[in-house]
C-alpha positions in Angstrom: -32.0 13.2 -14.4 -28.9 15.5 -14.4 -27.5 14.0 -11.6 -27.9 10.3 -13.1 -25.9 11.6 -16.1 -23.3 13.1 -13.9 -23.0 9.6 -12.3 -22.3 8.0 -15.6 -18.9 6.4 -16.1 -16.6 6.8 -19.2 -13.7 4.5 -19.9 -10.7 5.5 -22.5 -10.7 2.6 -25.1 -6.9 3.0 -25.6 -5.6 3.3 -22.2 -8.4 1.9 -19.8 -8.8 5.2 -17.8 -12.1 5.7 -16.2 -13.7 8.8 -15.2 -17.1 10.4 -14.7 -19.0 12.0 -17.2 -18.9 15.4 -15.7 -14.8 15.2 -15.7 -14.3 14.7 -19.3 -12.6 17.3 -21.2 -11.1 17.4 -24.7 -8.4 15.0 -24.2 -7.9 11.6 -21.6 -5.9 12.9 -18.7 -3.9 9.7 -18.6 -2.9 9.2 -22.2 -3.9 12.4 -23.8 -5.9 10.9 -26.7 -8.9 13.2 -28.0 -12.4 12.9 -26.1 -13.9 10.8 -28.8 -11.9 7.6 -27.6 -14.1 7.5 -24.5 -17.0 5.2 -24.5 -19.8 4.5 -21.5 -18.3 2.1 -18.6 -20.7 0.0 -16.8 -19.3 -0.5 -13.1 -19.2 -4.2 -12.5 -18.9 -4.0 -8.7 -21.8 -2.8 -6.4 -21.8 0.9 -5.4 -20.6 0.1 -1.8 -17.7 -1.9 -2.9 -16.7 0.6 -5.5 -16.7 3.5 -3.2 -14.8 2.1 -0.6 -12.2 1.0 -3.2 -12.1 4.1 -4.8 -10.8 5.5 -1.6 -7.6 3.8 -2.1 -7.0 2.8 1.7 -4.6 0.3 1.0 -2.3 1.8 -1.9 -2.1 4.9 0.6 -1.4 2.6 3.9 1.4 0.9 2.6 3.4 4.0 1.8 3.6 4.6 5.9 5.8 1.6 6.5 7.9 1.9 3.4 8.5 5.6 4.4 9.3 4.6 8.0 11.7 1.9 7.0 13.5 4.1 4.6 14.1 6.6 7.3 15.3 4.1 9.6 17.8 2.1 7.1 19.0 5.6 5.9 19.9 7.0 9.5 21.6 3.5 10.4 23.6 3.5 7.3 24.8 7.0 7.6 25.5 6.4 11.4 27.6 3.6 10.4 29.8 5.0 7.9 30.1 8.6 9.5 29.4 7.8 13.3 30.3 11.2 14.4 27.9 13.2 11.8 24.8 14.3 14.2 24.7 10.8 16.1 21.9 12.2 18.3 19.5 12.8 15.4 20.6 10.0 13.1 19.9 7.2 15.9 17.0 9.0 17.2 15.4 8.9 14.1 16.0 5.3 13.6 14.9 4.6 17.1 11.6 6.5 16.4 11.0 4.9 12.9 11.8 1.4 14.7 9.2 1.8 17.5 6.4 3.0 15.0 7.4 0.5 12.2 5.2 -2.6 13.4 2.1 -0.2 13.6 2.3 1.1 10.3 2.9 -2.8 8.8 0.0 -3.9 10.8 -2.1 -1.3 9.5 -1.0 -1.9 5.7 -1.7 -5.6 6.5 -5.3 -5.0 7.9 -6.2 -2.6 4.9 -4.8 -5.2 2.5 -6.9 -8.0 3.9 -10.0 -5.5 3.6 -9.0 -4.6 -0.2 -8.4 -8.1 -1.2 -11.6 -9.2 0.3 -13.6 -6.3 -1.3 -11.9 -6.7 -4.5 -11.8 -10.4 -5.3 -14.3 -11.7 -2.4 -11.7 -14.0 -1.1 -8.3 -13.7 0.2 -7.3 -17.1 -0.6 -6.3 -16.7 -4.4 -2.9 -17.5 -5.4 -1.5 -14.0 -5.6 -3.2 -13.0 -2.2 -1.8 -16.0 -0.6 1.7 -15.0 -1.6 0.8 -11.4 -0.6 -0.1 -12.8 3.0 2.9 -15.2 3.4 5.3 -11.9 2.5 3.2 -9.7 4.9 3.4 -12.2 7.5 7.2 -12.3 7.3 7.3 -8.4 7.2 5.0 -8.4 10.1 7.1 -10.7 12.2 10.4 -8.9 11.2 8.8 -5.8 12.3 7.9 -6.7 15.6 11.7 -7.2 16.4 12.3 -3.4 15.7 10.8 -1.5 18.5 12.6 -4.2 21.0 16.0 -3.6 19.5 15.4 0.1 19.5 14.2 0.2 23.4 17.5 -1.9 24.3 19.4 0.8 22.5 21.1 0.8 19.2 24.5 2.5 20.2 26.8 -0.5 19.9 27.6 -2.2 16.5 25.7 -5.5 17.2 22.1 -3.8 17.7 22.5 -1.6 14.5 23.3 -4.7 12.6 20.5 -6.7 14.1 18.2 -3.8 13.1 19.5 -3.1 9.7 19.0 -7.2 9.1 15.2 -6.8 10.3 14.9 -4.0 8.3 16.6 -5.4 5.1 14.3 -8.6 5.6 11.1 -6.1 5.6 12.6 -4.2 2.8 12.7 -7.2 0.5 9.1 -8.2 1.4 7.8 -4.8 0.7 9.7 -5.1 -2.7 8.0 -8.3 -3.5 4.3 -6.9 -2.2 4.6 -4.0 -4.3 5.4 -5.9 -7.6 2.4 -8.2 -6.8 0.2 -5.5 -5.7 0.5 -3.1 -8.7 -1.0 -5.9 -11.1 -4.2 -5.8 -9.0 -4.7 -2.3 -8.5 -7.5 -2.1 -11.4 -9.0 -5.4 -11.3 -11.7 -7.2 -9.1 -14.7 -9.1 -9.5 -18.1 -7.7 -10.1 -21.4 -7.8 -7.8 -21.3 -7.4 -3.9 -19.6 -9.2 -1.2 -20.3 -9.7 2.6 -17.6 -8.3 5.3 -18.4 -9.0 8.9 -21.7 -9.6 8.2 -22.3 -6.5 6.3 -23.1 -6.5 2.5 -20.9 -4.2 0.1 
């Protein structure tokens, strides 16, 4: 009985923060209002879906391409303006980032598809369609980066081409971030089937 009580969820009515009963303290950790503003919250999703979504796999995965891209672009820009400032280190950083970039984008794309399916039971909703389009553009742009890096980015033309690919991917990433932030705390109730398995 005690275990069931600990598993109960409570929501802060003013800000919407959800937490377990065992984690309740004197104030809401999000907005700071007193404990009395909390009320019991019933999770609409199936336990399997809720458990996977609470791992935040997609929100975590999207940080890898963003970080990789920022390293590559910063290194390239510094090298363009200060070509004699540690060129081996900066171009090495840009090359390494460019090579692994498409893998990080693909990981974020795959986790996003799973997240969308788990959260909304479909990936064909208007916002998710928009996200898929921009993700695909970002993925295509990322495919060019390792080839440019392997070819060598010592000359100005290669650096500019890599900057163009990176800038396109960065713009897509910003659009995706703005679209995704509104979907973080919402989702349809019930269970969903993915790859023939019910969650």
